[in-house]
C-alpha positions as CSV (number, residue, x, y, z in Angstrom):
1,X,69.3,-110.1,-197.1
2,X,69.1,-113.2,-194.8
3,X,71.8,-113.9,-192.5
4,X,72.1,-117.0,-190.9
5,X,74.3,-118.1,-187.7
6,X,74.8,-121.4,-185.7
7,X,73.9,-122.0,-182.3
8,X,75.1,-125.1,-180.1
9,X,72.5,-126.4,-178.2
10,X,71.9,-129.5,-175.9
11,X,70.3,-131.5,-178.2
12,X,72.7,-130.9,-181.0
13,X,73.2,-127.8,-183.4
14,X,70.7,-125.3,-184.8
15,X,71.1,-123.2,-188.1
16,X,69.0,-120.0,-187.1
17,X,68.4,-117.8,-190.4
18,X,67.0,-114.3,-190.1
19,X,65.8,-111.3,-192.6
20,X,65.4,-107.9,-191.7
21,X,61.9,-108.4,-190.5
22,X,62.1,-111.6,-188.2
23,X,63.2,-115.6,-187.7
24,X,62.8,-117.1,-190.6
25,X,64.4,-120.8,-190.1
26,X,65.5,-122.6,-186.9
27,X,66.3,-126.1,-187.9
28,X,68.3,-128.9,-186.1
29,X,71.1,-129.7,-188.1
30,X,70.3,-132.6,-190.5
31,X,66.7,-132.6,-189.5
32,X,63.9,-133.4,-192.2
33,X,63.4,-130.2,-194.3
34,X,66.6,-128.6,-193.2
35,X,66.9,-125.3,-194.4
36,X,64.1,-125.9,-196.9
37,X,63.0,-122.5,-196.8
38,X,66.7,-120.6,-196.6
39,X,67.3,-117.7,-199.1
40,X,70.1,-119.5,-201.0
41,X,71.9,-116.0,-200.9
42,X,71.8,-116.2,-197.5
43,X,75.1,-115.5,-195.7
44,X,76.4,-116.0,-192.1
45,X,76.2,-112.7,-189.9
46,X,74.5,-111.3,-187.0
47,X,71.3,-109.4,-186.7
48,X,69.4,-108.3,-183.6
49,X,66.9,-110.8,-184.8
50,X,69.4,-113.6,-184.9
51,X,70.4,-111.9,-181.0
52,X,66.8,-112.5,-179.9
53,X,66.7,-115.4,-181.2
54,X,69.8,-117.2,-179.2
55,X,68.8,-115.2,-176.1
56,X,65.5,-117.5,-176.6
57,X,67.1,-120.5,-176.7
58,X,69.0,-120.1,-174.2
59,X,66.4,-119.4,-171.5
60,X,64.9,-122.0,-173.4
61,X,67.3,-124.5,-173.1
62,X,68.0,-123.3,-169.0
63,X,64.9,-124.8,-168.2
64,X,62.6,-122.0,-168.4
65,X,59.6,-120.6,-170.4
66,X,60.5,-117.8,-172.3
67,X,58.9,-114.4,-171.4
68,X,59.2,-112.8,-175.0
69,X,59.2,-114.0,-178.1
70,X,62.0,-112.9,-181.4
71,X,60.2,-111.7,-184.0
72,X,59.0,-114.1,-186.4
73,X,58.7,-114.4,-190.5
74,X,58.7,-117.4,-191.5
75,X,57.7,-118.2,-195.1
76,X,54.3,-120.5,-195.7
77,X,50.7,-120.8,-197.1
78,X,48.2,-118.9,-195.7
79,X,47.1,-122.2,-194.5
80,X,50.7,-122.8,-192.6
81,X,50.6,-119.5,-191.0
82,X,47.2,-120.3,-189.7
83,X,48.0,-123.3,-188.1
84,X,51.4,-121.8,-187.2
85,X,49.6,-119.4,-185.1
86,X,47.3,-121.9,-183.4
87,X,50.7,-123.5,-182.4
88,X,51.9,-119.8,-180.9
89,X,48.9,-120.8,-178.3
90,X,49.8,-123.7,-177.1
91,X,50.7,-123.2,-173.6
92,X,54.5,-124.2,-172.7
93,X,54.9,-127.6,-171.1
94,X,51.3,-128.6,-172.4
95,X,50.3,-130.5,-175.9
96,X,47.6,-130.9,-178.3
97,X,46.6,-133.1,-181.1
98,X,46.6,-132.5,-184.9
99,X,42.8,-133.2,-184.4
100,X,42.2,-130.5,-181.9
101,X,44.4,-128.3,-184.2
102,X,42.4,-129.1,-187.2
103,X,38.7,-128.6,-185.6
104,X,39.8,-125.6,-184.1
105,X,40.7,-124.2,-187.4
106,X,38.0,-125.8,-189.0
107,X,35.7,-123.4,-186.2
108,X,38.0,-120.3,-187.1
109,X,37.1,-120.7,-190.8
110,X,33.3,-122.1,-190.2
111,X,34.1,-125.1,-191.7
112,X,32.2,-128.4,-190.5
113,X,35.4,-130.4,-190.4
114,X,39.3,-130.1,-191.4
115,X,41.8,-132.6,-192.2
116,X,44.4,-133.6,-189.2
117,X,46.6,-134.9,-192.2
118,X,46.4,-131.6,-193.8
119,X,47.3,-130.0,-190.4
120,X,50.2,-132.3,-190.1
121,X,51.5,-131.1,-193.1
122,X,51.9,-127.7,-192.1
123,X,53.1,-128.6,-188.8
124,X,55.8,-130.7,-190.3
125,X,57.2,-127.9,-192.3
126,X,56.8,-125.3,-189.7
127,X,60.9,-123.5,-190.6
128,X,60.9,-122.1,-187.1
129,X,60.7,-125.1,-184.5
130,X,60.7,-124.3,-181.1
131,X,60.0,-120.9,-181.0
132,X,56.8,-122.0,-182.8
133,X,56.2,-124.7,-180.6
134,X,55.6,-127.8,-183.2
135,X,57.0,-130.3,-180.7
136,X,54.2,-130.0,-178.4
137,X,51.8,-131.8,-181.3
138,X,51.0,-135.5,-180.5
139,X,48.9,-138.1,-181.3
140,X,45.1,-138.4,-181.1
141,X,46.5,-141.1,-177.8
142,X,49.1,-139.4,-176.9
143,X,52.0,-141.0,-178.9
144,X,54.9,-139.0,-180.0
145,X,54.9,-138.7,-183.8
146,X,55.8,-136.8,-186.7
147,X,58.7,-134.4,-185.5
148,X,61.4,-133.4,-188.0
149,X,63.8,-133.0,-185.6
150,X,63.4,-136.4,-184.6
151,X,61.6,-138.0,-182.1
152,X,64.4,-138.5,-179.4
153,X,64.3,-134.8,-179.5
154,X,60.7,-134.5,-179.5
155,X,60.7,-136.4,-176.3
156,X,63.6,-134.6,-174.8
157,X,61.9,-131.0,-175.4
158,X,58.5,-131.8,-173.8
159,X,60.8,-133.7,-170.8
160,X,62.4,-130.5,-170.6
161,X,59.1,-128.4,-170.3
162,X,57.3,-130.6,-168.5
163,X,59.8,-130.6,-165.6
164,X,60.4,-126.7,-166.0
165,X,56.5,-126.4,-165.3
166,X,56.4,-128.4,-162.3
167,X,59.3,-126.0,-160.4
């Protein structure tokens, strides 16, 4: 059974979803692909996973790096999961590029090349934003590109992390 709850963040309301295994969704209200992977039978409720996700968000929005990750259970293809695993390794307060992720994944798979656009699709369809930090991915020239929650939110998230990293 999937349960949902809402979280009020400084950047707007967030919908959280979790099943018995882990967090299945974290979406800013109105974001592109909002609740795209949400179980149609989900009901409002509370679970230990949702409580852990709210604690994580509390720490994060205080401008601190959370020292734990709530259990995760996002739905996606093996390719998307591989990209999301790389995102989880991007350090707090730092960024990477779609091309760097593509190159890393190509090396892992023994390939000469992997499409940065394919990586962009996987990053953009991340159903557990913030915790799986897709906002830390920027264009090759460092420009802010492609955040389903909005580029303004992406900028503010990166600013929050960079300010915290300087403390």
